[in-house]
N, C-alpha and C positions, 0 to 999 in steps of 0.2 A: 695485147692488141697490136703493138708494133711488130712483135715477132710473127704474128699471123699475116700481117701485110708483107713482110719480108718472105715468109714461107710461100705465100700466094705468088709472089714475083718469081721465086726460084722454081716453083712447080710449073709455071707457064713457060719458063725457059728450059725446062727439062734438066735442071741442074740438081740431080738427085743427091749428090754428096752434100751440097749446101743445104738442101731441104732436110736431110737427115740431121745436120747440125742444128738447124732451127727447131726441129721437132724434139730433139734431145733437150734443148733449152726449155721448150714449152713444158715437157713432162717433168723436168727438174723443178720448175716453178709451180706446176699444178699436176701432181702425180695422179690425180683423179680424172684427168682428161682422157676418157676412154677413146674418143675419136682420134686424138693425137697419137695415142698408142697404136691404134689400128692403122693410121696413115704411115707411121713409122714401120710397122710390120710389112705393109705393102712395098715400101721402098727397099727394105732389106730383101724381101722376096724377089723383087725385080733384079736385084744384084746377086741373086742366088746365095745369099747369106742366110741359109735356112735356120740355123740355131738362133740367130738374132731375131729373125722374123717370127719364129715360133714363140720366143719369149715375149715379144711385143704384143702378138695376138693374144697370148695367154693373159697378159696383164689387162688388155682391153676387156676381155671376156670376164675376168675376175671382177672388174669394176662394174660391168653391165652385161650380165649373162645373155640377155636377149638381143644383143647388138648383132643383127643379121649380117651386115657387111664383113665383120670379123670372122664369123662362122664360114661364110662363103670363101673367104681367102684362106682360111685354115684348110678347107677341103681342097682348094686348088693347089695349095702347097703340098698336101699329102699326095695328090695325083702326080705332081711334078717330081716328087721323091719316090714315087711308085710304092707307097705304103698303103 
Protein backbone atom coordinates (compact mmCIF):
# COMPACT_ATOMS: atom_id res chain seq x y z
CA UNK A 1 0.00 0.00 0.00
CA UNK A 2 2.80 2.43 0.92
CA UNK A 3 4.66 1.56 -2.27
CA UNK A 4 1.56 2.30 -4.34
CA UNK A 5 1.27 5.73 -2.68
CA UNK A 6 4.91 6.46 -3.51
CA UNK A 7 4.36 5.16 -7.04
CA UNK A 8 1.34 7.40 -7.52
CA UNK A 9 3.36 10.40 -6.38
CA UNK A 10 6.28 9.68 -8.74
CA UNK A 11 3.89 9.00 -11.64
CA UNK A 12 2.17 12.35 -11.16
CA UNK A 13 5.58 14.06 -11.12
CA UNK A 14 6.66 12.15 -14.26
CA UNK A 15 9.64 10.64 -12.41
CA UNK A 16 9.83 7.48 -14.49
CA UNK A 17 13.11 6.17 -13.06
CA UNK A 18 11.76 6.36 -9.52
CA UNK A 19 8.44 4.84 -10.66
CA UNK A 20 10.36 1.92 -12.18
CA UNK A 21 12.14 1.39 -8.86
CA UNK A 22 8.84 1.29 -6.97
CA UNK A 23 7.24 -1.05 -9.50
CA UNK A 24 10.21 -3.40 -9.27
CA UNK A 25 9.74 -3.46 -5.49
CA UNK A 26 6.02 -4.11 -5.91
CA UNK A 27 6.48 -7.08 -8.26
CA UNK A 28 9.26 -8.41 -6.03
CA UNK A 29 6.79 -8.48 -3.13
CA UNK A 30 3.87 -9.71 -5.26
CA UNK A 31 5.02 -11.36 -8.46
CA UNK A 32 1.37 -12.05 -9.40
CA UNK A 33 0.49 -8.34 -9.71
CA UNK A 34 -0.23 -8.29 -13.45
CA UNK A 35 -1.17 -4.60 -13.40
CA UNK A 36 2.18 -3.62 -11.87
CA UNK A 37 3.97 -5.72 -14.49
CA UNK A 38 2.03 -3.95 -17.27
CA UNK A 39 2.80 -0.51 -15.76
CA UNK A 40 6.46 -1.47 -15.60
CA UNK A 41 6.28 -2.44 -19.27
CA UNK A 42 4.79 0.95 -20.16
CA UNK A 43 7.58 2.81 -18.39
CA UNK A 44 10.26 0.73 -20.08
CA UNK A 45 8.51 1.24 -23.42
CA UNK A 46 8.52 5.01 -22.90
CA UNK A 47 12.28 4.82 -22.27
CA UNK A 48 12.67 2.72 -25.45
CA UNK A 49 13.99 -0.16 -23.34
CA UNK A 50 12.17 -2.65 -25.54
CA UNK A 51 13.62 -5.93 -24.21
CA UNK A 52 12.67 -4.97 -20.63
CA UNK A 53 9.25 -3.72 -21.75
CA UNK A 54 8.61 -6.93 -23.66
CA UNK A 55 9.56 -9.06 -20.66
CA UNK A 56 7.28 -7.07 -18.35
CA UNK A 57 4.33 -7.24 -20.76
CA UNK A 58 4.87 -10.99 -21.23
CA UNK A 59 4.84 -11.51 -17.47
CA UNK A 60 1.63 -9.47 -17.16
CA UNK A 61 -0.04 -11.52 -19.90
CA UNK A 62 1.28 -14.79 -18.47
CA UNK A 63 -0.54 -13.91 -15.25
CA UNK A 64 -3.74 -12.65 -16.91
CA UNK A 65 -3.99 -13.49 -20.60
CA UNK A 66 -7.06 -11.33 -21.18
CA UNK A 67 -5.56 -8.12 -19.74
CA UNK A 68 -6.33 -5.83 -22.67
CA UNK A 69 -4.08 -2.86 -21.73
CA UNK A 70 -1.02 -5.12 -21.88
CA UNK A 71 -2.04 -6.43 -25.32
CA UNK A 72 -2.54 -2.88 -26.61
CA UNK A 73 0.90 -1.87 -25.37
CA UNK A 74 2.52 -4.95 -26.90
CA UNK A 75 0.99 -3.91 -30.23
CA UNK A 76 2.22 -0.34 -29.85
CA UNK A 77 5.69 -1.62 -29.03
CA UNK A 78 5.73 -3.85 -32.12
CA UNK A 79 4.72 -0.87 -34.27
CA UNK A 80 7.46 1.25 -32.69
CA UNK A 81 9.95 -1.49 -33.47
CA UNK A 82 8.46 -1.93 -36.96
CA UNK A 83 7.80 -5.64 -36.39
